[in-house]
N, C-alpha and C positions, 0 to 999 in steps of 0.2 A: 922594851924591845921584844918583838915577837920573832921567834925562829921556827924553822920547819921542825915538826915533831912536837911542838908545844901544844897544850890543850887550851882551848878558848871556847867561849860561849857562842852558840849558833845565833846569828842575828834574827832568824825567823822564829825559832821555838825555844830558845834559851837553854837547850840541852848542851852537854859537853861535846865539843867537836875537836878535830885535830887540824892544825895548820899544815897544809900540804904544799903551799906555794907562797913565795914572797917575791914581789916585783923587784927589779934591779935598783930602782930608786928608793926602795924600802918604804913606800907610801901606801901600798895595798897588799892585802894577804888573801889567800884562798883558804876557806875553812870547810872541811868535809864533815857533814853532820850525819850521824848514824840513824837519825830518826826518819820517819816517813814525811814527805812533803808532796804537795800537789803540783803537777806540772801540766800546763796547758799545751795542747797541740792543735794547731789550726788546720783547716782543710787545704788541699793542694791548689785550689783555684786562686789566681791573683786578683780577679775582678768579679765582684758581685757574688761571692759564695754565700749561699743561704744555709750551709751546713753549720751547725753549732760547734763551737770548739769543744774538744773532748779533754777531760781531765783524767789523769792517772796518778796514782801514788807511787813515789819512787824513793828508795833508800840511797844513802851515801851521796847526796847531792853536794856540790861544792858551791859555796857562796863567796863572792868577792866583796871585800869591805875595806874601808880605810883603816890603817894600822892604829890610829889614835883610838878607834872604837874597839879594837880587838885586844883586850888586855889578857895576858897569859894567866892561866889558872893552874894550880898544882894538880898533880895526877888525881883523877877522880876515884880511884879504888885503892 
């Protein structure tokens, strides 16, 4: 069982992250990762934009995942 405040592995980079959200039905959890991850941002045009998507690196992203995959890990320090 995963609870808010537990440490869990990030699904993207496998670093230690922290559980910051658990759904009411306790099937999904949000894990905040302290590592850097790429985030895509699209252009503003809805139709036929020729602009390339821009990527930027961002820290402390939250990833949603199924709780069966989010196994709690003891404190990492």
